[in-house]
Every structure is written in C-alpha cells, then in structure tokens.
N, CA and C atoms as a LAMMPS dump frame, in Angstrom:
ITEM: TIMESTEP
0
ITEM: NUMBER OF ATOMS
585
ITEM: BOX BOUNDS ff ff ff
-5.0000000000000000e+02 5.0000000000000000e+02
-5.0000000000000000e+02 5.0000000000000000e+02
-5.0000000000000000e+02 5.0000000000000000e+02
ITEM: ATOMS id mol type element x y z
1 1 1 N 0.842 -1.167 0
2 1 2 C 0 0 0
3 1 3 C 0.894 1.239 0
4 2 1 N 0.602 2.118 -0.886
5 2 2 C 1.404 3.33 -1.014
6 2 3 C 0.947 4.362 0.005
7 3 1 N 1.909 5.054 0.547
8 3 2 C 1.561 6.117 1.493
9 3 3 C 1.963 7.457 0.892
10 4 1 N 1.277 8.483 1.321
11 4 2 C 1.55 9.832 0.842
12 4 3 C 2.692 10.411 1.667
13 5 1 N 3.776 10.718 0.996
14 5 2 C 4.921 11.316 1.698
15 5 3 C 5.09 12.744 1.204
16 6 1 N 5.068 13.648 2.16
17 6 2 C 5.251 15.055 1.83
18 6 3 C 6.654 15.448 2.266
19 7 1 N 7.453 15.994 1.343
20 7 2 C 8.803 16.413 1.709
21 7 3 C 8.746 17.454 2.839
22 8 1 N 9.717 17.428 3.766
23 8 2 C 9.703 18.335 4.921
24 8 3 C 9.502 19.815 4.595
25 9 1 N 10.181 20.417 3.603
26 9 2 C 9.945 21.846 3.336
27 9 3 C 8.498 22.127 2.913
28 10 1 N 7.916 21.234 2.129
29 10 2 C 6.531 21.415 1.701
30 10 3 C 5.599 21.306 2.889
31 11 1 N 5.896 20.381 3.782
32 11 2 C 5.073 20.202 4.972
33 11 3 C 5.059 21.484 5.811
34 12 1 N 6.229 22.107 5.991
35 12 2 C 6.289 23.359 6.75
36 12 3 C 5.531 24.469 6.04
37 13 1 N 5.619 24.498 4.715
38 13 2 C 4.905 25.502 3.945
39 13 3 C 3.391 25.355 4.132
40 14 1 N 2.913 24.117 4.161
41 14 2 C 1.487 23.87 4.368
42 14 3 C 1.062 24.126 5.814
43 15 1 N 1.96 23.913 6.752
44 15 2 C 1.651 24.067 8.168
45 15 3 C 1.71 25.523 8.628
46 16 1 N 2.5 26.358 7.979
47 16 2 C 2.7 27.741 8.405
48 16 3 C 1.39 28.527 8.54
49 17 1 N 0.485 28.484 7.543
50 17 2 C -0.766 29.23 7.716
51 17 3 C -1.567 28.763 8.918
52 18 1 N -1.54 27.47 9.203
53 18 2 C -2.273 26.964 10.36
54 18 3 C -1.667 27.462 11.657
55 19 1 N -0.34 27.544 11.718
56 19 2 C 0.316 28.053 12.916
57 19 3 C -0.014 29.523 13.137
58 20 1 N -0.054 30.277 12.056
59 20 2 C -0.406 31.692 12.165
60 20 3 C -1.841 31.83 12.647
61 21 1 N -2.755 31.062 12.077
62 21 2 C -4.151 31.128 12.494
63 21 3 C -4.331 30.656 13.92
64 22 1 N -3.504 29.747 14.376
65 22 2 C -3.633 29.229 15.732
66 22 3 C -3.311 30.291 16.771
67 23 1 N -2.516 31.297 16.412
68 23 2 C -2.185 32.348 17.367
69 23 3 C -3.32 33.343 17.535
70 24 1 N -4.283 33.345 16.639
71 24 2 C -5.419 34.245 16.729
72 24 3 C -6.527 33.56 17.503
73 25 1 N -7.068 34.225 18.494
74 25 2 C -8.157 33.677 19.282
75 25 3 C -9.427 33.695 18.439
76 26 1 N -9.94 32.546 18.103
77 26 2 C -11.113 32.457 17.245
78 26 3 C -12.367 32.989 17.919
79 27 1 N -12.357 33.113 19.245
80 27 2 C -13.511 33.653 19.951
81 27 3 C -13.469 35.167 20.021
82 28 1 N -12.425 35.783 19.545
83 28 2 C -12.261 37.226 19.63
84 28 3 C -12.977 37.894 18.457
85 29 1 N -14.277 37.996 18.568
86 29 2 C -15.086 38.563 17.493
87 29 3 C -14.696 40.002 17.188
88 30 1 N -14.435 40.781 18.218
89 30 2 C -14.061 42.174 18.017
90 30 3 C -12.719 42.269 17.297
91 31 1 N -11.809 41.359 17.608
92 31 2 C -10.524 41.319 16.913
93 31 3 C -10.691 40.994 15.439
94 32 1 N -11.644 40.111 15.134
95 32 2 C -11.909 39.77 13.733
96 32 3 C -12.499 40.956 12.981
97 33 1 N -13.352 41.734 13.654
98 33 2 C -13.92 42.919 13.009
99 33 3 C -12.8 43.908 12.702
100 34 1 N -11.925 44.156 13.677
101 34 2 C -10.814 45.081 13.45
102 34 3 C -9.9 44.566 12.347
103 35 1 N -9.638 43.275 12.339
104 35 2 C -8.797 42.683 11.297
105 35 3 C -9.442 42.862 9.919
106 36 1 N -10.75 42.652 9.831
107 36 2 C -11.459 42.828 8.559
108 36 3 C -11.446 44.269 8.095
109 37 1 N -11.64 45.195 9.034
110 37 2 C -11.603 46.624 8.692
111 37 3 C -10.196 47.01 8.242
112 38 1 N -9.173 46.48 8.92
113 38 2 C -7.802 46.792 8.516
114 38 3 C -7.461 46.212 7.149
115 39 1 N -7.978 45.035 6.843
116 39 2 C -7.77 44.474 5.501
117 39 3 C -8.41 45.378 4.453
118 40 1 N -9.596 45.877 4.758
119 40 2 C -10.29 46.801 3.859
120 40 3 C -9.457 48.077 3.673
121 41 1 N -8.96 48.625 4.781
122 41 2 C -8.156 49.857 4.692
123 41 3 C -6.867 49.619 3.898
124 42 1 N -6.225 48.484 4.14
125 42 2 C -4.988 48.194 3.42
126 42 3 C -5.242 48.019 1.928
127 43 1 N -6.419 47.508 1.563
128 43 2 C -6.744 47.379 0.136
129 43 3 C -6.945 48.744 -0.512
130 44 1 N -7.137 49.773 0.317
131 44 2 C -7.249 51.156 -0.17
132 44 3 C -5.976 51.953 0.129
133 45 1 N -4.877 51.233 0.371
134 45 2 C -3.564 51.844 0.642
135 45 3 C -3.581 52.792 1.834
136 46 1 N -4.328 52.436 2.868
137 46 2 C -4.378 53.209 4.1
138 46 3 C -3.719 52.414 5.217
139 47 1 N -3.121 53.092 6.183
140 47 2 C -2.509 52.355 7.295
141 47 3 C -3.571 51.666 8.147
142 48 1 N -3.177 50.596 8.779
143 48 2 C -4.089 49.85 9.651
144 48 3 C -4.427 50.685 10.877
145 49 1 N -5.629 50.505 11.386
146 49 2 C -6.045 51.134 12.64
147 49 3 C -5.46 50.331 13.792
148 50 1 N -5.007 51.015 14.819
149 50 2 C -4.499 50.314 15.999
150 50 3 C -5.611 50.227 17.039
151 51 1 N -5.553 49.188 17.842
152 51 2 C -6.539 49.007 18.902
153 51 3 C -6.305 50.096 19.945
154 52 1 N -7.362 50.778 20.325
155 52 2 C -7.279 51.885 21.269
156 52 3 C -8.114 51.533 22.497
157 53 1 N -7.467 51.381 23.646
158 53 2 C -8.14 50.893 24.852
159 53 3 C -9.289 51.782 25.32
160 54 1 N -9.102 53.09 25.333
161 54 2 C -10.162 53.997 25.794
162 54 3 C -11.35 53.959 24.829
163 55 1 N -11.059 53.944 23.529
164 55 2 C -12.131 53.854 22.538
165 55 3 C -12.825 52.495 22.636
166 56 1 N -12.066 51.457 22.978
167 56 2 C -12.626 50.122 23.195
168 56 3 C -13.646 50.149 24.334
169 57 1 N -13.272 50.803 25.423
170 57 2 C -14.159 50.925 26.576
171 57 3 C -15.442 51.653 26.171
172 58 1 N -15.3 52.768 25.455
173 58 2 C -16.465 53.544 25.038
174 58 3 C -17.345 52.739 24.089
175 59 1 N -16.749 52.027 23.15
176 59 2 C -17.512 51.201 22.212
177 59 3 C -18.292 50.122 22.964
178 60 1 N -17.667 49.51 23.969
179 60 2 C -18.363 48.512 24.788
180 60 3 C -19.551 49.127 25.514
181 61 1 N -19.348 50.306 26.091
182 61 2 C -20.427 50.975 26.833
183 61 3 C -21.58 51.356 25.905
184 62 1 N -21.269 51.857 24.718
185 62 2 C -22.317 52.24 23.766
186 62 3 C -23.07 51.005 23.284
187 63 1 N -22.344 49.941 22.977
188 63 2 C -22.992 48.694 22.551
189 63 3 C -23.927 48.18 23.642
190 64 1 N -23.495 48.298 24.881
191 64 2 C -24.332 47.862 26
192 64 3 C -25.604 48.707 26.099
193 65 1 N -25.489 50.012 25.835
194 65 2 C -26.66 50.892 25.846
195 65 3 C -27.629 50.538 24.71
196 66 1 N -27.094 50.086 23.582
197 66 2 C -27.922 49.786 22.403
198 66 3 C -28.497 48.37 22.403
199 67 1 N -27.988 47.48 23.25
200 67 2 C -28.272 46.055 23.12
201 67 3 C -29.751 45.694 23.101
202 68 1 N -30.614 46.416 23.78
203 68 2 C -32.038 46.082 23.803
204 68 3 C -32.858 46.823 22.755
205 69 1 N -32.198 47.629 21.941
206 69 2 C -32.898 48.342 20.875
207 69 3 C -32.957 47.468 19.628
208 70 1 N -34.103 47.458 18.943
209 70 2 C -34.189 46.668 17.708
210 70 3 C -33.382 47.319 16.59
211 71 1 N -33.001 46.518 15.635
212 71 2 C -32.275 47.052 14.478
213 71 3 C -33.192 47.992 13.704
214 72 1 N -32.733 49.206 13.397
215 72 2 C -33.567 50.12 12.616
216 72 3 C -33.682 49.647 11.177
217 73 1 N -34.831 49.908 10.574
218 73 2 C -35.062 49.437 9.202
219 73 3 C -34.401 50.327 8.156
220 74 1 N -34.187 51.586 8.46
221 74 2 C -33.641 52.509 7.471
222 74 3 C -32.135 52.62 7.492
223 75 1 N -31.46 51.765 8.194
224 75 2 C -30.012 51.859 8.289
225 75 3 C -29.606 52.766 9.432
226 76 1 N -28.334 52.84 9.671
227 76 2 C -27.809 53.6 10.791
228 76 3 C -26.835 54.625 10.261
229 77 1 N -26.983 55.85 10.745
230 77 2 C -26.121 56.929 10.31
231 77 3 C -24.936 57.075 11.256
232 78 1 N -23.732 57.183 10.718
233 78 2 C -22.582 57.446 11.591
234 78 3 C -22.797 58.771 12.307
235 79 1 N -22.254 58.9 13.489
236 79 2 C -22.461 60.114 14.265
237 79 3 C -21.159 60.577 14.893
238 80 1 N -21.018 61.912 14.98
239 80 2 C -19.893 62.387 15.786
240 80 3 C -20.079 61.837 17.201
241 81 1 N -18.987 61.554 17.844
242 81 2 C -19.041 60.913 19.153
243 81 3 C -19.944 61.643 20.132
244 82 1 N -19.947 62.96 20.113
245 82 2 C -20.681 63.735 21.114
246 82 3 C -22.195 63.709 20.932
247 83 1 N -22.722 63.159 19.839
248 83 2 C -24.163 63.164 19.613
249 83 3 C -24.885 61.989 20.262
250 84 1 N -24.177 61.122 20.931
251 84 2 C -24.823 60.011 21.614
252 84 3 C -25.413 60.522 22.925
253 85 1 N -26.675 60.197 23.238
254 85 2 C -27.396 60.803 24.362
255 85 3 C -26.739 60.581 25.728
256 86 1 N -26.204 59.408 25.997
257 86 2 C -25.583 59.108 27.289
258 86 3 C -24.083 59.388 27.287
259 87 1 N -23.633 60.135 26.325
260 87 2 C -22.215 60.322 26.091
261 87 3 C -21.402 60.771 27.312
262 88 1 N -21.784 61.849 28
263 88 2 C -20.962 62.277 29.155
264 88 3 C -20.835 61.2 30.239
265 89 1 N -21.925 60.496 30.511
266 89 2 C -21.884 59.443 31.532
267 89 3 C -20.955 58.306 31.096
268 90 1 N -21.009 57.943 29.835
269 90 2 C -20.169 56.865 29.327
270 90 3 C -18.691 57.266 29.297
271 91 1 N -18.424 58.521 28.991
272 91 2 C -17.043 59.008 29.02
273 91 3 C -16.476 58.932 30.433
274 92 1 N -17.308 59.284 31.419
275 92 2 C -16.866 59.189 32.818
276 92 3 C -16.524 57.75 33.182
277 93 1 N -17.355 56.799 32.742
278 93 2 C -17.094 55.389 33.036
279 93 3 C -15.749 54.944 32.471
280 94 1 N -15.385 55.491 31.325
281 94 2 C -14.146 55.09 30.649
282 94 3 C -12.981 56.028 30.949
283 95 1 N -13.205 57.045 31.803
284 95 2 C -12.172 57.995 32.182
285 95 3 C -11.588 58.692 30.955
286 96 1 N -12.484 59.252 30.135
287 96 2 C -12.079 59.958 28.917
288 96 3 C -12.498 61.422 29.039
289 97 1 N -11.592 62.324 28.729
290 97 2 C -11.878 63.757 28.714
291 97 3 C -12.687 64.076 27.455
292 98 1 N -13.838 64.709 27.622
293 98 2 C -14.723 64.999 26.485
294 98 3 C -14.029 65.858 25.425
295 99 1 N -13.086 66.704 25.835
296 99 2 C -12.385 67.571 24.884
297 99 3 C -11.472 66.796 23.945
298 100 1 N -11.203 65.545 24.258
299 100 2 C -10.326 64.741 23.406
300 100 3 C -11.123 63.833 22.463
301 101 1 N -12.43 64.09 22.34
302 101 2 C -13.273 63.228 21.506
303 101 3 C -13.951 63.961 20.353
304 102 1 N -13.678 65.251 20.198
305 102 2 C -14.413 66.044 19.209
306 102 3 C -14.18 65.585 17.77
307 103 1 N -13.054 64.978 17.483
308 103 2 C -12.766 64.517 16.121
309 103 3 C -13.057 63.025 15.93
310 104 1 N -13.492 62.372 16.997
311 104 2 C -13.81 60.955 16.903
312 104 3 C -15.179 60.739 16.28
313 105 1 N -15.468 59.502 15.965
314 105 2 C -16.763 59.179 15.37
315 105 3 C -17.213 57.807 15.873
316 106 1 N -18.523 57.673 16.056
317 106 2 C -19.12 56.412 16.485
318 106 3 C -19.813 55.789 15.285
319 107 1 N -19.477 54.536 14.997
320 107 2 C -20.058 53.834 13.854
321 107 3 C -20.798 52.582 14.343
322 108 1 N -22.097 52.713 14.654
323 108 2 C -22.859 51.539 15.082
324 108 3 C -23.407 50.769 13.881
325 109 1 N -23.461 49.463 14.008
326 109 2 C -24.05 48.596 12.987
327 109 3 C -24.92 47.582 13.701
328 110 1 N -26.091 47.324 13.149
329 110 2 C -26.979 46.327 13.728
330 110 3 C -27.231 45.236 12.691
331 111 1 N -26.822 44.023 13.019
332 111 2 C -27.006 42.861 12.149
333 111 3 C -27.539 41.732 13.022
334 112 1 N -28.69 41.165 12.648
335 112 2 C -29.257 40.077 13.44
336 112 3 C -28.246 38.95 13.583
337 113 1 N -28.042 38.509 14.799
338 113 2 C -27.092 37.452 15.162
339 113 3 C -25.639 37.818 14.864
340 114 1 N -25.379 39.067 14.555
341 114 2 C -24.025 39.566 14.27
342 114 3 C -23.23 38.635 13.366
343 115 1 N -23.786 38.28 12.241
344 115 2 C -23.09 37.437 11.261
345 115 3 C -21.861 38.216 10.776
346 116 1 N -20.669 37.656 10.991
347 116 2 C -19.409 38.378 10.778
348 116 3 C -19.287 38.997 9.387
349 117 1 N -19.61 38.24 8.343
350 117 2 C -19.462 38.787 6.988
351 117 3 C -20.427 39.94 6.743
352 118 1 N -21.632 39.844 7.311
353 118 2 C -22.605 40.928 7.14
354 118 3 C -22.201 42.164 7.943
355 119 1 N -21.615 41.957 9.114
356 119 2 C -21.149 43.089 9.908
357 119 3 C -20.086 43.845 9.116
358 120 1 N -19.101 43.128 8.573
359 120 2 C -18.049 43.787 7.794
360 120 3 C -18.607 44.458 6.539
361 121 1 N -19.567 43.804 5.895
362 121 2 C -20.196 44.404 4.717
363 121 3 C -20.897 45.7 5.089
364 122 1 N -21.55 45.715 6.249
365 122 2 C -22.222 46.931 6.697
366 122 3 C -21.235 48.06 6.975
367 123 1 N -20.014 47.728 7.314
368 123 2 C -19.007 48.771 7.511
369 123 3 C -18.373 49.209 6.2
370 124 1 N -18.123 48.29 5.309
371 124 2 C -17.356 48.625 4.102
372 124 3 C -18.209 49.029 2.906
373 125 1 N -19.494 48.72 2.925
374 125 2 C -20.356 49.063 1.785
375 125 3 C -21.521 49.954 2.208
376 126 1 N -21.273 50.843 3.146
377 126 2 C -22.318 51.752 3.617
378 126 3 C -21.71 53.137 3.814
379 127 1 N -22.469 54.015 4.459
380 127 2 C -21.955 55.349 4.767
381 127 3 C -20.727 55.282 5.668
382 128 1 N -20.603 54.206 6.414
383 128 2 C -19.448 54.043 7.298
384 128 3 C -18.133 53.976 6.512
385 129 1 N -18.182 53.502 5.284
386 129 2 C -16.961 53.336 4.483
387 129 3 C -16.227 54.656 4.297
388 130 1 N -16.951 55.762 4.217
389 130 2 C -16.307 57.067 4.08
390 130 3 C -15.369 57.368 5.24
391 131 1 N -15.754 56.945 6.436
392 131 2 C -14.896 57.139 7.6
393 131 3 C -13.726 56.162 7.579
394 132 1 N -14.006 54.934 7.192
395 132 2 C -12.93 53.932 7.14
396 132 3 C -11.908 54.27 6.062
397 133 1 N -12.325 55.002 5.032
398 133 2 C -11.431 55.409 3.947
399 133 3 C -10.665 56.688 4.271
400 134 1 N -10.905 57.283 5.424
401 134 2 C -10.286 58.549 5.777
402 134 3 C -8.992 58.29 6.548
403 135 1 N -7.883 58.801 6.023
404 135 2 C -6.576 58.541 6.637
405 135 3 C -6.374 59.27 7.955
406 136 1 N -7.247 60.21 8.311
407 136 2 C -7.058 60.911 9.588
408 136 3 C -7.34 60.001 10.778
409 137 1 N -8.109 58.932 10.568
410 137 2 C -8.392 58.01 11.666
411 137 3 C -7.259 57.006 11.796
412 138 1 N -6.789 56.843 13.023
413 138 2 C -5.624 55.999 13.246
414 138 3 C -5.867 54.883 14.255
415 139 1 N -6.899 55.006 15.066
416 139 2 C -7.171 54.004 16.086
417 139 3 C -8.64 53.624 16.103
418 140 1 N -8.929 52.497 16.744
419 140 2 C -10.316 52.045 16.81
420 140 3 C -10.551 51.275 18.093
421 141 1 N -11.765 51.416 18.571
422 141 2 C -12.245 50.594 19.667
423 141 3 C -13.501 49.905 19.18
424 142 1 N -13.716 48.66 19.561
425 142 2 C -14.861 47.897 19.072
426 142 3 C -15.574 47.257 20.241
427 143 1 N -16.9 47.387 20.234
428 143 2 C -17.732 46.76 21.257
429 143 3 C -18.884 46.021 20.606
430 144 1 N -19.325 44.931 21.215
431 144 2 C -20.442 44.151 20.681
432 144 3 C -21.391 43.754 21.8
433 145 1 N -22.674 43.775 21.497
434 145 2 C -23.732 43.293 22.387
435 145 3 C -24.924 42.918 21.51
436 146 1 N -25.493 41.759 21.788
437 146 2 C -26.668 41.28 21.037
438 146 3 C -26.417 41.417 19.537
439 147 1 N -27.28 42.178 18.824
440 147 2 C -27.148 42.344 17.375
441 147 3 C -26.243 43.522 16.996
442 148 1 N -25.751 44.253 17.976
443 148 2 C -25.031 45.5 17.734
444 148 3 C -23.516 45.322 17.757
445 149 1 N -22.869 46.006 16.815
446 149 2 C -21.42 46.163 16.805
447 149 3 C -21.166 47.661 16.719
448 150 1 N -20.291 48.165 17.56
449 150 2 C -19.984 49.593 17.574
450 150 3 C -18.485 49.765 17.385
451 151 1 N -18.114 50.575 16.404
452 151 2 C -16.721 50.942 16.179
453 151 3 C -16.585 52.42 16.52
454 152 1 N -15.608 52.754 17.348
455 152 2 C -15.289 54.145 17.674
456 152 3 C -13.919 54.425 17.074
457 153 1 N -13.872 55.409 16.163
458 153 2 C -12.614 55.763 15.507
459 153 3 C -11.958 56.943 16.207
460 154 1 N -10.643 56.869 16.356
461 154 2 C -9.868 57.928 16.997
462 154 3 C -8.847 58.485 16.008
463 155 1 N -8.264 59.62 16.379
464 155 2 C -7.222 60.238 15.558
465 155 3 C -5.945 60.369 16.382
466 156 1 N -4.882 60.816 15.745
467 156 2 C -3.618 61.07 16.452
468 156 3 C -3.552 62.493 16.992
469 157 1 N -4.611 63.267 16.822
470 157 2 C -4.625 64.646 17.294
471 157 3 C -5.227 64.715 18.695
472 158 1 N -5.025 65.841 19.368
473 158 2 C -5.581 66.026 20.706
474 158 3 C -7.099 65.886 20.668
475 159 1 N -7.742 66.422 19.638
476 159 2 C -9.201 66.406 19.548
477 159 3 C -9.801 65.047 19.245
478 160 1 N -8.983 64.069 18.97
479 160 2 C -9.505 62.729 18.686
480 160 3 C -8.739 61.633 19.382
481 161 1 N -7.982 61.986 20.413
482 161 2 C -7.111 61.014 21.07
483 161 3 C -7.819 60.152 22.112
484 162 1 N -9.014 60.572 22.557
485 162 2 C -9.782 59.845 23.578
486 162 3 C -8.921 59.591 24.817
487 163 1 N -8.193 60.619 25.214
488 163 2 C -7.292 60.508 26.354
489 163 3 C -8.017 60.861 27.649
490 164 1 N -7.431 60.457 28.768
491 164 2 C -8.026 60.841 30.046
492 164 3 C -7.642 62.27 30.372
493 165 1 N -8.199 62.82 31.433
494 165 2 C -8.001 64.222 31.783
495 165 3 C -6.557 64.622 31.94
496 166 1 N -5.738 63.839 32.622
497 166 2 C -4.341 64.191 32.858
498 166 3 C -3.572 64.23 31.547
499 167 1 N -3.746 63.195 30.717
500 167 2 C -3.036 63.148 29.441
501 167 3 C -3.48 64.273 28.525
502 168 1 N -4.776 64.589 28.533
503 168 2 C -5.254 65.615 27.613
504 168 3 C -4.684 66.976 27.98
505 169 1 N -4.453 67.24 29.286
506 169 2 C -3.833 68.506 29.666
507 169 3 C -2.404 68.57 29.159
508 170 1 N -1.698 67.474 29.207
509 170 2 C -0.319 67.441 28.741
510 170 3 C -0.256 67.627 27.234
511 171 1 N -1.211 67.063 26.511
512 171 2 C -1.166 67.089 25.059
513 171 3 C -1.829 68.31 24.435
514 172 1 N -2.557 69.108 25.196
515 172 2 C -3.29 70.206 24.582
516 172 3 C -2.389 71.4 24.306
517 173 1 N -2.766 72.238 23.393
518 173 2 C -2.076 73.419 22.908
519 173 3 C -0.583 73.443 23.24
520 174 1 N -0.048 74.588 23.593
521 174 2 C 1.386 74.707 23.834
522 174 3 C 1.72 74.12 25.202
523 175 1 N 2.48 73.042 25.235
524 175 2 C 2.852 72.34 26.456
525 175 3 C 1.649 71.951 27.297
526 176 1 N 0.499 71.817 26.686
527 176 2 C -0.676 71.368 27.419
528 176 3 C -1.294 72.441 28.288
529 177 1 N -1.02 73.704 28.028
530 177 2 C -1.556 74.743 28.892
531 177 3 C -2.23 75.833 28.073
532 178 1 N -3.444 76.166 28.449
533 178 2 C -4.06 77.339 27.862
534 178 3 C -3.673 78.534 28.721
535 179 1 N -4.204 79.699 28.458
536 179 2 C -3.793 80.915 29.155
537 179 3 C -3.972 80.816 30.659
538 180 1 N -5.067 80.259 31.133
539 180 2 C -5.309 80.134 32.576
540 180 3 C -4.241 79.268 33.23
541 181 1 N -3.873 78.184 32.556
542 181 2 C -2.836 77.323 33.11
543 181 3 C -1.489 78.041 33.205
544 182 1 N -1.172 78.9 32.208
545 182 2 C 0.063 79.661 32.261
546 182 3 C 0.09 80.564 33.486
547 183 1 N -1.023 81.298 33.683
548 183 2 C -1.068 82.202 34.834
549 183 3 C -0.947 81.437 36.143
550 184 1 N -1.607 80.328 36.247
551 184 2 C -1.55 79.519 37.463
552 184 3 C -0.136 78.984 37.684
553 185 1 N 0.498 78.518 36.61
554 185 2 C 1.851 77.997 36.733
555 185 3 C 2.812 79.101 37.181
556 186 1 N 2.703 80.299 36.587
557 186 2 C 3.59 81.387 36.976
558 186 3 C 3.305 81.861 38.397
559 187 1 N 2.061 81.827 38.827
560 187 2 C 1.713 82.171 40.198
561 187 3 C 2.385 81.209 41.174
562 188 1 N 2.29 79.906 40.893
563 188 2 C 2.935 78.91 41.747
564 188 3 C 4.453 79.045 41.725
565 189 1 N 5.017 79.28 40.543
566 189 2 C 6.462 79.447 40.42
567 189 3 C 6.919 80.668 41.218
568 190 1 N 6.177 81.758 41.106
569 190 2 C 6.499 82.973 41.881
570 190 3 C 6.406 82.718 43.372
571 191 1 N 5.409 81.939 43.788
572 191 2 C 5.244 81.623 45.201
573 191 3 C 6.447 80.84 45.724
574 192 1 N 6.872 79.829 44.973
575 192 2 C 8.018 79.019 45.404
576 192 3 C 9.325 79.8 45.37
577 193 1 N 9.503 80.703 44.434
578 193 2 C 10.711 81.497 44.358
579 193 3 C 10.765 82.528 45.49
580 194 1 N 9.592 82.981 45.933
581 194 2 C 9.536 83.975 47.01
582 194 3 C 9.863 83.367 48.361
583 195 1 N 9.72 82.061 48.486
584 195 2 C 9.966 81.394 49.771
585 195 3 C 11.405 81.276 50.051
C-alpha cells in the first residue's frame, strides 16, 4: 500500500498558515472585526487602525446601551461621538476627557445574530466606508452586544485622542496649557521662588 509522503519543506509551507491562524483567538469577534476593517483599509492603501483601549471601553459601553434596541429598518447613520445621548456618563465610566473626543466618530451597525461577513459588509459598503477610507483616523475601539457592533474611531490629534483628563492637559495646545494654566503655573512658580 502506497503512502503519501510530503517532503519536509513542503510540509512546513502547508503548516505555516495553520500556525499563524492558531495564534489568533477564534472567539475574539471584536478582533476579527478590526482585522477585517484593517484588511479593507490596506486594500485602499491606508494604514491599519491600531486598537485603542479607551475607545474600546467607550464602544463597549455604547454597545451595551444599544443592546435592547431593535435594528432600525432605514439603516444607521454614523455620528460624531458627542451626539450620543448618554455620552458624558459613558465618558466618565471610561475615564475619557470629552475635549479629546471632538474629532472621533461612532459607527454603530446592527445585524441580526451579528453574522461576521454581514457586519463587515455593513461597515465597508455603507456610509461608514467614508470614515474607514479617511486617513485621519488611526485608532479604533470595538464593542459588541446582542445584534449590535460599535466601532469608535480615533485620531492622532488632541481632539480625537480619547485621552483621560491628565493626558489631555499634557497634550493640549502649547505644552498642554491654555492661558489660565500659564497664569496659574507662573503664580505657583512665583510663590516658590519667594519662599
């Protein structure tokens, strides 16, 4: 009886894709969405979005708020981050300074049973694609609940960094200080020098 013998180099070549796939957690649905969006962006010669922890937290909170709402029949419109009704409360939960979210955008999608291919299609073949095609977005957070998937896009600028209060002060305008901060800093400096 003849047996199938595969030469060692060919065997490694066939095994390599499986080893790569084995390192990806197949239960990580949000990771698959980000991977699919990044593949879409790369096909348009755009850099991949990086996972952003604060935006991830916000996306999870928004998805949780939406989970009991039925899927709308007319589609879902992307929204600037600040137009979500519970926005300030959700930002507090995630320790995000509201001033660092003005350039961000929330992209909710509702697909019954969150079928992965349909979720990605809803992002890449809808109004959401305009945001995914925009090179100003550099990071993403993804949250899922029930039929809802929420992507929150961030930028590398202060207005879209989704940073917490301390970081946003450091990153804002000149050395992170507006005029009031300058006066306060000089007042404190004068106080210490006078001592």
